[in-house]
MIMI-331884 format. One record per residue (C-alpha): residue number from 1; x, z, y. Coordinates in steps of 0.5 Angstrom, whole numbers, plus 500, padded with zeros to 3 digits. Each point is the difference from the previous one (the first is absolute). Example, Ala and Ser with C-alpha at 12.3 -4.5 7.8 and 13.67 -1.06 7.14 Angstrom:
<rs>
<r resi="1" X="525" Z="516" Y="491"/>
<r resi="2" X="502" Z="498" Y="507"/>
</rs>
This chain:
<rs>
<r resi="1" X="603" Z="060" Y="237"/>
<r resi="2" X="502" Z="494" Y="504"/>
<r resi="3" X="508" Z="498" Y="502"/>
<r resi="4" X="497" Z="500" Y="507"/>
<r resi="5" X="497" Z="507" Y="500"/>
<r resi="6" X="506" Z="503" Y="496"/>
<r resi="7" X="504" Z="497" Y="506"/>
<r resi="8" X="495" Z="503" Y="505"/>
<r resi="9" X="501" Z="507" Y="497"/>
<r resi="10" X="508" Z="499" Y="500"/>
<r resi="11" X="500" Z="498" Y="507"/>
<r resi="12" X="497" Z="507" Y="502"/>
<r resi="13" X="506" Z="503" Y="497"/>
<r resi="14" X="505" Z="496" Y="504"/>
<r resi="15" X="501" Z="501" Y="507"/>
<r resi="16" X="496" Z="495" Y="505"/>
<r resi="17" X="504" Z="494" Y="502"/>
<r resi="18" X="502" Z="501" Y="508"/>
<r resi="19" X="495" Z="498" Y="505"/>
<r resi="20" X="501" Z="494" Y="504"/>
<r resi="21" X="504" Z="496" Y="494"/>
<r resi="22" X="494" Z="496" Y="498"/>
<r resi="23" X="495" Z="501" Y="494"/>
<r resi="24" X="503" Z="503" Y="493"/>
<r resi="25" X="501" Z="495" Y="495"/>
<r resi="26" X="499" Z="502" Y="493"/>
<r resi="27" X="506" Z="500" Y="496"/>
<r resi="28" X="500" Z="499" Y="492"/>
<r resi="29" X="493" Z="500" Y="498"/>
<r resi="30" X="500" Z="502" Y="492"/>
<r resi="31" X="495" Z="500" Y="495"/>
<r resi="32" X="498" Z="507" Y="498"/>
<r resi="33" X="497" Z="500" Y="492"/>
<r resi="34" X="494" Z="505" Y="499"/>
<r resi="35" X="502" Z="507" Y="500"/>
<r resi="36" X="506" Z="499" Y="504"/>
<r resi="37" X="501" Z="505" Y="506"/>
<r resi="38" X="504" Z="499" Y="506"/>
<r resi="39" X="505" Z="505" Y="498"/>
<r resi="40" X="502" Z="496" Y="494"/>
<r resi="41" X="501" Z="493" Y="504"/>
<r resi="42" X="507" Z="500" Y="502"/>
<r resi="43" X="502" Z="496" Y="507"/>
<r resi="44" X="503" Z="493" Y="498"/>
<r resi="45" X="505" Z="502" Y="505"/>
<r resi="46" X="503" Z="506" Y="498"/>
<r resi="47" X="507" Z="500" Y="499"/>
<r resi="48" X="501" Z="494" Y="504"/>
<r resi="49" X="503" Z="500" Y="507"/>
<r resi="50" X="497" Z="498" Y="506"/>
<r resi="51" X="504" Z="499" Y="507"/>
<r resi="52" X="496" Z="501" Y="506"/>
<r resi="53" X="501" Z="496" Y="506"/>
<r resi="54" X="504" Z="505" Y="503"/>
<r resi="55" X="504" Z="501" Y="494"/>
<r resi="56" X="502" Z="492" Y="500"/>
<r resi="57" X="502" Z="501" Y="507"/>
<r resi="58" X="504" Z="506" Y="499"/>
<r resi="59" X="504" Z="496" Y="494"/>
<r resi="60" X="501" Z="494" Y="504"/>
<r resi="61" X="503" Z="504" Y="506"/>
<r resi="62" X="504" Z="504" Y="495"/>
<r resi="63" X="503" Z="493" Y="497"/>
<r resi="64" X="501" Z="497" Y="506"/>
<r resi="65" X="504" Z="506" Y="503"/>
<r resi="66" X="504" Z="500" Y="494"/>
<r resi="67" X="502" Z="493" Y="500"/>
<r resi="68" X="501" Z="500" Y="508"/>
<r resi="69" X="505" Z="506" Y="499"/>
<r resi="70" X="503" Z="496" Y="494"/>
<r resi="71" X="501" Z="494" Y="504"/>
<r resi="72" X="503" Z="504" Y="506"/>
<r resi="73" X="505" Z="504" Y="495"/>
<r resi="74" X="502" Z="493" Y="497"/>
<r resi="75" X="501" Z="498" Y="507"/>
<r resi="76" X="504" Z="506" Y="502"/>
<r resi="77" X="495" Z="502" Y="506"/>
<r resi="78" X="499" Z="507" Y="497"/>
<r resi="79" X="506" Z="505" Y="502"/>
<r resi="80" X="504" Z="503" Y="495"/>
<r resi="81" X="499" Z="507" Y="497"/>
<r resi="82" X="504" Z="505" Y="503"/>
<r resi="83" X="505" Z="502" Y="494"/>
<r resi="84" X="503" Z="506" Y="503"/>
<r resi="85" X="506" Z="496" Y="503"/>
<r resi="86" X="508" Z="500" Y="498"/>
<r resi="87" X="504" Z="506" Y="500"/>
<r resi="88" X="508" Z="501" Y="500"/>
<r resi="89" X="504" Z="506" Y="498"/>
<r resi="90" X="505" Z="501" Y="505"/>
<r resi="91" X="507" Z="500" Y="497"/>
<r resi="92" X="506" Z="504" Y="502"/>
<r resi="93" X="503" Z="498" Y="506"/>
<r resi="94" X="495" Z="495" Y="501"/>
<r resi="95" X="497" Z="500" Y="508"/>
<r resi="96" X="493" Z="498" Y="502"/>
<r resi="97" X="503" Z="494" Y="504"/>
<r resi="98" X="503" Z="497" Y="493"/>
<r resi="99" X="493" Z="501" Y="497"/>
<r resi="100" X="496" Z="497" Y="506"/>
<r resi="101" X="505" Z="494" Y="500"/>
<r resi="102" X="499" Z="499" Y="492"/>
<r resi="103" X="493" Z="502" Y="499"/>
<r resi="104" X="497" Z="497" Y="507"/>
<r resi="105" X="504" Z="494" Y="501"/>
<r resi="106" X="495" Z="496" Y="504"/>
<r resi="107" X="500" Z="506" Y="506"/>
<r resi="108" X="505" Z="501" Y="505"/>
<r resi="109" X="504" Z="506" Y="498"/>
<r resi="110" X="497" Z="505" Y="505"/>
<r resi="111" X="493" Z="498" Y="499"/>
<r resi="112" X="502" Z="501" Y="492"/>
<r resi="113" X="502" Z="507" Y="501"/>
<r resi="114" X="494" Z="502" Y="504"/>
<r resi="115" X="496" Z="497" Y="495"/>
<r resi="116" X="503" Z="504" Y="494"/>
<r resi="117" X="500" Z="506" Y="505"/>
<r resi="118" X="493" Z="500" Y="501"/>
<r resi="119" X="498" Z="498" Y="493"/>
<r resi="120" X="504" Z="506" Y="497"/>
<r resi="121" X="498" Z="505" Y="506"/>
<r resi="122" X="508" Z="500" Y="502"/>
<r resi="123" X="502" Z="503" Y="506"/>
<r resi="124" X="507" Z="499" Y="500"/>
<r resi="125" X="505" Z="495" Y="497"/>
<r resi="126" X="503" Z="505" Y="495"/>
<r resi="127" X="497" Z="499" Y="493"/>
<r resi="128" X="502" Z="504" Y="494"/>
<r resi="129" X="503" Z="496" Y="493"/>
<r resi="130" X="494" Z="500" Y="495"/>
<r resi="131" X="495" Z="500" Y="505"/>
<r resi="132" X="494" Z="495" Y="498"/>
<r resi="133" X="499" Z="495" Y="506"/>
<r resi="134" X="493" Z="496" Y="500"/>
<r resi="135" X="502" Z="493" Y="503"/>
<r resi="136" X="494" Z="498" Y="505"/>
<r resi="137" X="497" Z="493" Y="499"/>
<r resi="138" X="499" Z="495" Y="505"/>
</rs>
C-alpha cells in the first residue's frame, strides 16, 4: 500500500475540512512498510499542541488586557479596593463631636457629624462607651 493510499484511508476517518476554505492539504505523508495497517501508523502531530487562529487571537487579547491593566494599576488609574473602612471604639466620656473632629478633620464639624450618623445608622448625638463606629471614607 502506498503512502498516498494510506493517507486517503486515514482521511476517511478524520472530519472533513470546513467548506469554503480551499482545498484540504495533505499533512505528513509517511512511508508505509509492507504489512503495516492504518491503525499501526501514529500521526506525527500526536502530543503536539496546535493553536488555531481563534486561539491565537484569544491569547493575544488576554495578554494585551493584562498589560493594559498592569499599566493602569501602576499609573493609579484603577480604584483602590474597599477594605471595610476604619473603625473607632468610643471611649468613656467621648462625644460624637470629638470623634468627628479627630477622625474627619477635612470636613466642617456639622458635616462630619452627619457623615458619622449616616454611616453608623445613628438617629441622635448620644453614643455609648464601647460602641464601635465605622469612619466613612471620602
